[in-house]
C-alpha positions as CSV (number, residue, x, y, z in Angstrom):
1,M,-21.5,-2.6,22.0
2,K,-18.1,-4.2,22.2
3,K,-16.9,-7.4,20.7
4,L,-13.6,-9.1,21.0
5,S,-12.6,-11.3,18.2
6,A,-9.5,-12.9,16.8
7,N,-10.9,-12.8,13.2
8,P,-8.0,-11.7,11.1
9,S,-10.1,-9.3,9.1
10,S,-10.2,-7.1,12.1
11,A,-6.6,-6.2,11.5
12,I,-7.2,-4.9,8.0
13,G,-8.8,-1.6,9.2
14,P,-5.9,-0.6,11.6
15,A,-3.4,-1.5,8.9
16,L,-5.2,0.7,6.4
17,I,-5.1,3.6,8.9
18,G,-1.4,3.1,9.5
19,G,-0.8,2.7,5.8
20,S,-2.6,5.9,4.9
21,V,-0.6,7.9,7.5
22,G,2.6,6.2,6.2
23,L,1.8,7.2,2.6
24,A,1.3,10.8,3.6
25,L,4.7,10.9,5.3
26,I,6.4,9.1,2.3
27,L,5.0,11.7,-0.1
28,W,6.1,14.5,2.3
29,G,9.6,13.0,2.3
30,C,9.7,12.9,-1.5
31,A,8.8,16.6,-1.7
32,N,12.2,17.8,-0.7
33,P,15.7,16.2,-0.3
34,L,16.0,14.5,3.1
35,A,19.3,16.4,3.9
36,S,17.4,19.7,3.8
37,R,14.9,18.4,6.4
38,V,17.7,18.0,9.0
39,A,20.2,20.6,8.0
40,D,20.0,22.4,11.3
41,G,17.9,22.7,14.5
42,A,15.4,25.0,12.8
43,A,14.9,22.6,9.9
44,V,14.4,19.7,12.3
45,L,11.7,21.5,14.2
46,K,10.0,22.5,11.0
47,S,10.2,18.8,9.8
48,L,8.7,17.6,13.1
49,A,5.9,20.2,12.7
50,N,5.2,19.0,9.2
51,V,5.1,15.3,10.3
52,A,2.7,16.1,13.1
53,A,0.5,18.1,10.8
54,F,0.3,15.5,8.0
55,A,-0.1,12.5,10.3
56,G,-2.6,14.4,12.5
57,T,-4.7,15.5,9.5
58,V,-4.9,12.0,8.1
59,L,-5.9,10.6,11.5
60,Y,-8.5,13.4,12.0
61,S,-9.9,12.5,8.6
62,W,-10.2,8.9,9.6
63,S,-11.9,9.9,12.9
64,L,-14.7,11.6,10.8
65,I,-14.9,8.8,8.3
66,L,-15.3,6.2,11.0
67,S,-18.1,8.2,12.7
68,A,-20.3,7.9,9.6
69,R,-21.3,4.3,10.4
70,W,-20.8,3.1,6.9
71,L,-21.2,-0.6,6.6
72,W,-17.9,-1.0,4.7
73,T,-16.0,0.3,7.8
74,D,-18.0,-2.1,9.9
75,R,-16.8,-5.0,7.8
76,L,-13.3,-3.7,7.5
77,F,-12.8,-3.5,11.2
78,H,-14.9,-6.6,11.9
79,G,-17.6,-4.8,14.0
80,L,-18.8,-1.3,14.8
81,D,-17.4,-1.6,18.3
82,K,-13.9,-1.6,16.8
83,V,-14.9,1.1,14.4
84,Y,-15.8,3.3,17.4
85,K,-12.7,2.2,19.2
86,W,-10.5,3.4,16.3
87,H,-12.7,6.5,15.9
88,H,-11.6,7.5,19.5
89,I,-8.0,6.4,19.0
90,T,-7.6,8.4,15.7
91,G,-9.4,11.4,17.1
92,G,-7.4,11.6,20.3
93,T,-4.1,11.0,18.5
94,A,-4.9,13.5,15.9
95,F,-5.6,16.2,18.5
96,L,-2.2,15.5,20.1
97,L,-0.3,15.7,16.9
98,L,-2.1,18.8,15.6
99,T,-1.3,20.5,18.9
100,L,2.4,19.5,18.5
101,H,2.4,21.1,15.1
102,P,2.1,24.8,16.3
103,L,4.3,24.0,19.3
104,F,7.2,22.9,17.2
105,L,6.7,26.0,15.0
106,T,6.6,28.2,18.1
107,V,9.9,26.8,19.4
108,R,11.4,27.2,15.9
109,A,10.2,30.8,15.7
110,F,11.9,31.7,19.0
111,G,15.2,30.7,17.4
112,V,14.6,32.4,14.1
113,D,12.2,35.3,14.7
114,P,10.9,35.6,18.3
115,S,8.3,38.2,17.2
116,R,6.5,35.6,15.1
117,A,6.1,33.1,17.9
118,A,3.1,34.6,19.6
119,S,1.4,35.2,16.2
120,L,0.9,31.5,15.8
121,W,-1.5,31.4,18.8
122,V,-3.5,34.6,18.4
123,I,-6.0,36.0,15.8
124,T,-4.2,38.2,13.3
125,D,-4.7,39.4,9.8
126,N,-3.1,36.2,8.5
127,W,-6.2,34.1,7.9
128,Q,-4.5,30.9,6.8
129,V,-2.9,30.8,10.3
130,N,-6.2,31.9,11.9
131,F,-8.1,29.0,10.5
132,G,-5.7,26.6,12.0
133,A,-5.7,28.3,15.4
134,I,-9.5,28.6,15.6
135,A,-9.8,24.9,14.6
136,L,-7.3,23.8,17.3
137,Y,-9.0,25.9,20.0
138,S,-12.4,24.7,19.0
139,V,-11.4,21.0,19.2
140,A,-9.8,21.5,22.6
141,L,-13.0,23.2,23.9
142,V,-15.2,20.4,22.5
143,L,-13.0,17.7,24.1
144,L,-13.1,19.5,27.4
145,I,-16.8,19.8,27.4
146,T,-17.4,16.1,26.5
147,V,-14.9,14.9,29.1
148,F,-16.0,17.0,32.1
149,A,-19.6,18.0,31.4
150,R,-22.5,15.7,32.1
151,L,-24.3,15.9,28.9
152,R,-27.5,14.3,27.7
153,H,-27.1,12.0,24.7
154,Q,-28.7,14.6,22.4
155,A,-26.4,17.4,23.5
156,F,-23.4,15.0,23.3
157,V,-24.2,14.2,19.7
158,W,-24.6,17.8,18.8
159,I,-21.4,19.0,20.5
160,H,-19.5,16.1,19.0
161,S,-20.7,17.0,15.5
162,I,-18.9,20.4,15.9
163,L,-15.7,18.5,15.3
164,G,-16.7,17.9,11.7
165,A,-17.5,21.6,11.1
166,V,-14.1,22.5,12.7
167,F,-12.4,20.2,10.3
168,F,-13.4,22.4,7.4
169,L,-11.4,25.2,9.0
170,G,-8.4,22.9,9.2
171,F,-8.9,22.1,5.6
172,L,-8.8,25.8,4.7
173,H,-5.6,26.2,6.8
174,A,-3.9,23.3,5.0
175,V,-4.9,24.4,1.5
176,L,-4.0,28.0,2.0
177,A,-0.7,27.4,3.8
178,H,1.3,27.2,0.5
179,G,3.8,24.8,2.2
180,N,4.9,21.3,1.3
181,M,1.5,20.4,-0.2
182,A,1.6,23.1,-2.8
183,K,5.2,22.2,-3.8
184,F,4.6,18.6,-4.6
185,W,1.4,17.7,-6.4
186,P,1.1,14.0,-5.5
187,L,1.2,15.0,-1.8
188,E,-1.3,17.8,-2.4
189,Y,-3.8,15.6,-4.4
190,Y,-3.5,12.8,-1.8
191,M,-4.1,15.1,1.2
192,V,-7.0,16.9,-0.5
193,F,-8.6,13.6,-1.4
194,V,-8.3,12.3,2.2
195,M,-9.7,15.6,3.7
196,L,-12.6,15.7,1.2
197,M,-13.5,12.1,2.1
198,A,-13.7,13.3,5.7
199,I,-15.8,16.3,4.9
200,Y,-18.2,14.1,2.9
201,A,-18.4,11.7,5.8
202,F,-19.3,14.5,8.1
203,L,-22.0,15.9,5.7
204,Y,-23.3,12.3,5.1
205,H,-23.7,11.5,8.8
206,S,-24.2,14.8,10.7
207,V,-25.7,17.3,8.3
208,F,-27.8,15.1,5.9
209,G,-28.1,12.2,8.3
210,L,-31.9,12.1,8.0
211,F,-31.8,11.7,4.2
212,L,-28.6,10.1,2.9
213,P,-28.1,6.8,4.9
214,D,-30.1,3.9,3.6
215,R,-32.8,3.1,6.1
216,Y,-35.6,0.5,6.4
217,K,-39.1,1.7,7.1
218,Y,-41.0,-0.1,9.9
219,E,-43.8,0.8,12.3
220,V,-44.5,-0.2,15.9
221,A,-46.7,-3.2,16.3
222,S,-46.6,-3.5,20.1
223,V,-44.8,-2.3,23.2
224,K,-44.7,-4.3,26.4
225,Q,-43.0,-3.8,29.7
226,L,-41.1,-6.8,31.0
227,G,-40.6,-6.6,34.8
228,K,-39.5,-3.3,36.2
229,D,-36.7,-2.3,33.8
230,N,-37.1,-3.9,30.4
231,V,-39.2,-2.9,27.4
232,E,-40.0,-5.2,24.5
233,I,-40.8,-3.5,21.1
234,I,-42.1,-5.4,18.1
235,L,-41.8,-3.7,14.7
236,M,-43.5,-4.6,11.4
237,P,-42.0,-3.7,8.0
238,K,-43.6,-1.1,5.8
239,G,-41.6,-2.1,2.8
240,R,-38.5,-4.2,2.3
241,L,-37.2,-6.4,5.1
242,M,-33.8,-5.9,6.7
243,N,-31.7,-9.0,6.4
244,F,-29.3,-9.6,9.3
245,I,-27.1,-12.2,10.9
246,P,-28.4,-13.4,14.3
247,G,-26.6,-11.5,17.0
248,Q,-26.3,-8.2,15.1
249,F,-27.8,-4.9,16.1
250,A,-29.3,-1.8,14.3
251,F,-29.8,1.9,14.9
252,V,-33.4,2.6,15.5
253,S,-35.2,6.0,15.5
254,F,-38.9,6.7,16.1
255,H,-40.7,9.6,14.6
256,G,-44.0,11.3,15.4
257,A,-44.0,10.0,19.0
258,P,-43.1,11.4,22.4
259,V,-39.6,9.9,22.0
260,A,-36.5,11.8,21.0
261,P,-35.9,11.2,17.2
262,E,-32.2,10.4,17.3
263,A,-31.1,6.9,16.5
264,H,-30.0,4.4,19.2
265,P,-28.4,1.0,18.8
266,F,-30.4,-2.1,19.9
267,S,-29.7,-5.7,19.3
268,M,-32.3,-7.8,17.4
269,A,-34.0,-10.4,19.5
270,S,-36.0,-12.0,16.6
271,G,-34.9,-14.8,14.4
272,F,-33.4,-13.7,11.1
273,R,-36.2,-15.6,9.2
274,E,-39.0,-13.7,11.0
275,K,-40.8,-10.9,9.3
276,Q,-41.1,-8.8,12.4
277,L,-38.2,-7.1,14.2
278,R,-38.1,-7.6,18.0
279,F,-36.0,-5.5,20.4
280,V,-35.6,-5.8,24.1
281,V,-34.3,-2.6,25.8
282,K,-33.2,-2.0,29.4
283,A,-34.9,1.2,30.6
284,L,-31.8,3.1,31.9
285,G,-31.5,6.5,30.3
286,D,-34.2,9.1,29.4
287,H,-34.5,7.7,25.8
288,S,-35.0,4.0,26.8
289,S,-37.3,4.9,29.6
290,S,-39.6,6.9,27.3
291,L,-40.0,4.0,24.9
292,L,-43.0,2.8,26.9
293,A,-44.8,5.9,25.5
294,L,-44.6,4.5,22.0
295,R,-48.0,3.6,20.4
296,P,-48.9,1.2,17.6
297,K,-48.4,2.6,14.0
298,T,-45.6,4.9,15.2
299,P,-43.1,5.1,12.3
300,A,-39.6,3.7,12.8
301,L,-36.5,3.9,10.7
302,I,-33.9,1.2,10.9
303,E,-30.2,1.7,10.0
304,G,-28.0,-1.4,9.8
305,P,-27.4,-4.1,10.4
306,H,-24.1,-3.7,12.3
307,G,-21.8,-6.0,14.3
308,G,-20.1,-9.3,14.0
309,F,-21.1,-11.0,17.3
310,S,-22.7,-14.2,16.0
311,Y,-22.3,-17.9,16.5
312,K,-22.2,-18.2,12.7
313,N,-18.9,-16.2,12.6
314,T,-16.8,-19.1,13.8
315,T,-16.2,-22.6,12.4
316,N,-16.4,-24.3,15.8
317,R,-19.8,-25.8,16.3
318,S,-19.3,-26.6,20.0
319,Q,-20.0,-23.4,21.9
320,V,-20.9,-22.0,25.3
321,W,-23.0,-18.9,25.5
322,V,-23.1,-16.7,28.7
323,A,-25.7,-13.9,29.0
324,G,-26.0,-11.5,31.9
325,G,-29.3,-9.6,32.3
326,I,-30.2,-7.7,29.1
327,G,-27.2,-9.3,27.5
328,V,-29.6,-12.1,26.6
329,T,-30.9,-10.1,23.6
330,P,-28.5,-11.1,20.9
331,F,-28.6,-14.7,22.1
332,L,-32.4,-14.8,21.7
333,A,-31.9,-14.0,18.0
334,M,-29.2,-16.7,17.8
335,A,-31.3,-19.3,19.6
336,R,-34.3,-18.5,17.3
337,S,-32.1,-18.9,14.3
338,L,-30.0,-21.9,15.3
339,S,-28.7,-24.1,12.5
340,P,-28.5,-27.9,12.7
341,G,-25.2,-29.4,13.8
342,Y,-24.4,-27.1,16.7
343,T,-23.9,-28.1,20.4
344,I,-24.8,-25.1,22.6
345,D,-24.7,-24.7,26.4
346,F,-26.4,-21.5,27.2
347,Y,-26.1,-19.9,30.7
348,Y,-28.9,-17.4,31.2
349,C,-27.7,-15.4,34.2
350,V,-30.3,-13.3,36.1
351,L,-30.6,-11.7,39.6
352,S,-33.6,-14.0,40.5
353,T,-36.2,-16.2,38.9
354,A,-38.5,-13.2,38.6
355,D,-36.0,-11.6,36.2
356,A,-35.8,-14.6,33.9
357,H,-38.3,-13.2,31.5
358,F,-37.3,-15.4,28.6
359,E,-36.8,-18.7,30.3
360,S,-40.0,-20.3,29.0
361,E,-39.2,-19.1,25.5
362,L,-35.7,-20.6,25.7
363,Q,-37.0,-23.8,27.2
364,Q,-39.3,-24.2,24.2
365,L,-36.4,-23.6,21.8
366,A,-34.4,-26.3,23.8
367,Q,-37.2,-28.8,23.0
368,I,-36.9,-27.9,19.3
369,Y,-33.1,-28.2,19.2
370,P,-32.0,-31.2,21.2
371,N,-28.3,-30.0,21.4
372,F,-29.4,-26.6,22.8
373,H,-29.0,-26.9,26.5
374,L,-30.4,-24.1,28.7
375,H,-28.9,-23.4,32.2
376,T,-30.7,-20.6,34.1
377,F,-28.4,-19.3,36.7
378,C,-29.8,-17.1,39.5
379,Q,-27.5,-14.8,41.4
380,D,-29.7,-14.7,44.6
381,T,-29.4,-18.4,45.1
382,Q,-26.3,-19.5,43.2
383,G,-24.0,-16.4,43.5
384,F,-21.9,-15.2,40.6
385,I,-21.2,-17.5,37.7
386,D,-17.5,-18.1,36.9
387,A,-15.4,-20.1,34.5
388,A,-14.7,-22.7,37.2
389,F,-18.5,-23.5,37.4
390,I,-18.8,-23.8,33.7
391,Q,-15.8,-26.0,33.4
392,K,-17.2,-28.4,36.0
393,D,-20.8,-28.2,34.7
394,C,-20.4,-28.7,30.9
395,G,-16.6,-28.6,30.1
396,I,-14.6,-26.0,28.3
397,E,-12.1,-28.1,26.3
398,G,-12.3,-27.3,22.5
399,R,-15.2,-24.9,22.8
400,D,-15.8,-21.4,21.7
401,F,-17.3,-18.9,24.2
402,F,-19.7,-16.1,23.5
403,L,-20.2,-13.6,26.4
404,C,-22.7,-10.7,26.7
405,G,-23.6,-8.8,29.8
406,P,-22.4,-6.2,32.3
407,P,-18.7,-5.3,31.7
408,P,-17.5,-6.5,35.2
409,M,-19.1,-9.9,34.6
410,M,-17.6,-10.2,31.1
411,K,-14.1,-9.1,32.4
412,A,-14.2,-11.6,35.2
413,M,-15.5,-14.4,33.0
414,R,-12.9,-13.8,30.3
415,G,-10.1,-13.7,32.8
416,G,-11.3,-16.9,34.3
417,L,-11.5,-18.7,31.0
418,L,-8.0,-17.5,30.0
419,K,-6.7,-18.8,33.3
420,A,-8.4,-22.1,32.7
421,G,-6.5,-22.5,29.5
422,V,-9.1,-21.3,26.9
423,P,-7.2,-19.6,24.0
424,D,-8.1,-15.9,23.6
425,K,-9.1,-16.5,20.0
426,Q,-11.9,-18.7,21.2
427,I,-13.5,-16.0,23.4
428,F,-15.9,-13.5,21.9
429,F,-17.7,-11.0,24.1
430,E,-20.1,-8.2,23.7
431,D,-21.3,-5.5,26.1
432,F,-23.3,-2.3,25.7
433,S,-20.6,0.2,26.9
434,F,-20.6,2.4,23.9
435,R,-24.4,2.9,24.1
């Protein structure tokens, strides 16, 4: 799921990441006089290796912290989509920096003691170096596998979790190196704290993931196939209700059923005041296709809610919603939870009238809310919807736009709106690319 928002709180998370890296480098700079850092070529190479190591370690730590799906990170980055985006950014940048660390030391070794250069890349009797080398090689292997191998979701999750175990080797390498960390206690305490937070995040999410995260207990009430590709699942609570903002999503796992037990993210399609939870899923992968095998009373665990894609997260009450295909799901929750005082034009885009599974439901909601205007747009008779059509049909001046659907559709719609003069801060969009 991806959401683009101009909400200023979304800048706090990246600023915190940058600040934490900056603090590590400031503390490193305070450990020794600056002049000694650049005294000669060897000193400069060692300094570059240190900078790469400390910055890379902090970013690697953040990558693990952001993978834990803690709600505070969701709020800090204004949506789990941005959390995942920064998880990938910090992880990739960390790998690059941590690779530069031994490269700089290797170049330095050639100028000081060439016999030591090769020892930085092979397994020797020096285990503080070995831990770092093994960690680096393991990360490289995992990244190669995930990029080039076609893995099932379960295998991808398992392979990806290795990165957390590998981090522990890097932790041992850093603690046993007896370098700048050991010489300056504020730097040592800070780096150990950051790394322990990352290890805790890995244990919380990947090792004890079935026990530690707070989950809501539900059970399957009904499962229904909608058309050829969609599945509607109704869940009833077995305890406390999960409160959510209409438009959010949750991670759902089913247990004791012929469905893989790992959690998958689905948007709520029910109103936030309703007791039951309703999900509509497009049957694309193995997991979503197997959901039809669910039976009533099957236990379900709900983790969330996540996301900030909601009509309530903007002060502008004049809005245009555009849904493509299964992208209608978060809008169903919004329409069923609509507050008074909003003027909504909702474009429900489908391939044909046979695919408009929720048209009658939305028409009923339009009768309840006079300022909720439904426009069903069929591709087979009307072509592809674009910003020019919406501008002519209902107007775009002074309105906020919420978009959810296939990525090409969202990209084209956003580009058309920007070209038509709609400010970027008034365009919010969501797709299911990270699922």
